[in-house]
C-alpha positions as CSV (number, residue, x, y, z in Angstrom):
1,M,-38.3,-34.5,-45.7
2,G,-36.1,-37.3,-46.9
3,K,-33.2,-39.0,-45.3
4,A,-30.7,-37.3,-47.4
5,Q,-32.1,-33.8,-46.5
6,L,-32.1,-34.7,-42.8
7,I,-28.4,-35.8,-43.0
8,R,-27.6,-32.6,-44.9
9,A,-29.4,-30.4,-42.3
10,L,-27.5,-32.2,-39.5
11,Q,-24.2,-31.7,-41.3
12,I,-24.9,-27.9,-41.7
13,A,-25.9,-27.7,-38.0
14,A,-22.8,-29.5,-37.0
15,G,-20.6,-27.2,-39.2
16,I,-22.2,-24.1,-37.6
17,L,-21.7,-25.6,-34.1
18,V,-18.0,-26.2,-34.9
19,V,-17.6,-22.6,-36.2
20,V,-19.3,-21.3,-33.0
21,L,-17.1,-23.4,-30.8
22,V,-13.9,-22.3,-32.6
23,V,-14.8,-18.7,-32.4
24,G,-15.7,-19.1,-28.7
25,L,-12.4,-20.9,-28.0
26,Y,-10.5,-18.1,-29.8
27,K,-12.3,-15.5,-27.8
28,A,-11.7,-17.3,-24.5
29,K,-8.0,-17.7,-25.3
30,S,-7.7,-14.0,-26.3
31,D,-9.4,-13.0,-23.1
32,A,-7.2,-15.2,-21.0
33,S,-4.1,-13.7,-22.7
34,K,-5.3,-10.2,-21.9
35,A,-6.0,-11.2,-18.3
36,E,-2.6,-12.7,-18.0
37,A,-0.9,-9.5,-19.3
38,H,-3.0,-7.5,-16.9
39,V,-1.9,-9.7,-14.0
40,R,1.7,-9.3,-15.0
41,Q,1.3,-5.6,-15.1
42,L,-0.3,-5.6,-11.6
43,H,2.5,-7.7,-10.2
44,Q,5.0,-5.2,-11.6
45,E,3.1,-2.3,-10.0
46,I,3.0,-4.1,-6.7
47,S,6.8,-4.8,-6.9
48,E,7.4,-1.1,-7.6
49,T,5.1,0.1,-4.8
50,E,6.8,-2.3,-2.3
51,A,10.2,-1.0,-3.4
52,S,8.9,2.6,-3.0
53,N,7.5,1.7,0.5
54,R,10.8,0.2,1.6
55,A,12.7,3.4,0.5
56,L,10.1,5.6,2.3
57,N,10.4,3.5,5.4
58,A,14.2,3.9,5.3
59,E,13.8,7.6,4.9
60,I,11.4,7.8,7.8
61,A,13.7,5.8,10.0
62,H,16.6,8.2,9.1
63,L,14.4,11.3,9.7
64,E,13.2,10.0,13.1
65,S,16.6,9.0,14.3
66,P,17.7,10.8,17.5
67,A,20.9,11.9,15.8
68,H,19.1,13.6,13.0
69,V,16.5,15.2,15.3
70,Q,19.4,16.5,17.4
71,E,21.2,17.9,14.3
72,L,18.0,19.7,13.2
73,A,17.5,21.1,16.7
74,Q,21.0,22.5,16.7
75,Q,20.8,23.9,13.2
76,H,17.3,25.5,13.3
77,L,16.6,26.1,17.0
78,D,20.2,26.5,18.4
79,V,19.3,23.9,21.0
80,T,21.9,21.5,22.3
81,P,21.2,18.5,24.5
82,G,21.6,19.4,28.2
83,G,23.8,17.6,30.6
84,Q,23.3,16.7,34.3
85,S,24.2,20.3,35.3
86,A,21.4,21.7,33.2
87,A,18.8,19.8,35.1
88,L,16.6,21.7,37.5
89,P,17.5,20.9,41.1
90,E,14.7,19.3,43.1
91,S,14.7,22.1,45.7
92,S,13.8,24.7,43.1
93,M,11.1,22.7,41.3
94,A,8.3,23.9,43.7
95,S,9.1,27.5,42.8
96,R,9.1,26.9,39.1
97,L,6.1,24.7,38.7
98,P,2.5,26.0,39.0
99,A,0.5,25.2,42.1
100,P,-1.6,22.1,41.9
101,R,-5.3,22.5,41.1
102,E,-7.9,21.7,43.7
103,R,-10.0,18.8,42.9
104,Q,-13.6,19.6,42.1
105,S,-16.2,17.2,43.4
106,H,-18.8,16.0,41.0
107,P,-22.3,15.2,42.5
């Protein structure tokens, strides 16, 4: 193989290498662009989920508020909060409560 043929073979190999590198670079850039778009989409979904969580937490706080529970008790159970006069006097507690259980000894 002559010197001219060797140079020509090296030029062809270098050309093929350049084409392979260009295609690889294009593919890497394309993959990076797709990954970046996916990351943006995930960030958007996270933001939406966090906003939804904040709204749900606010709704939970409202539903668990004593005023709301009292309102529901009045509407559905016809129960109103009792005052001091509705409390059971200490002297009548013994007659209303069950007798204490005897302790069982364990061997």
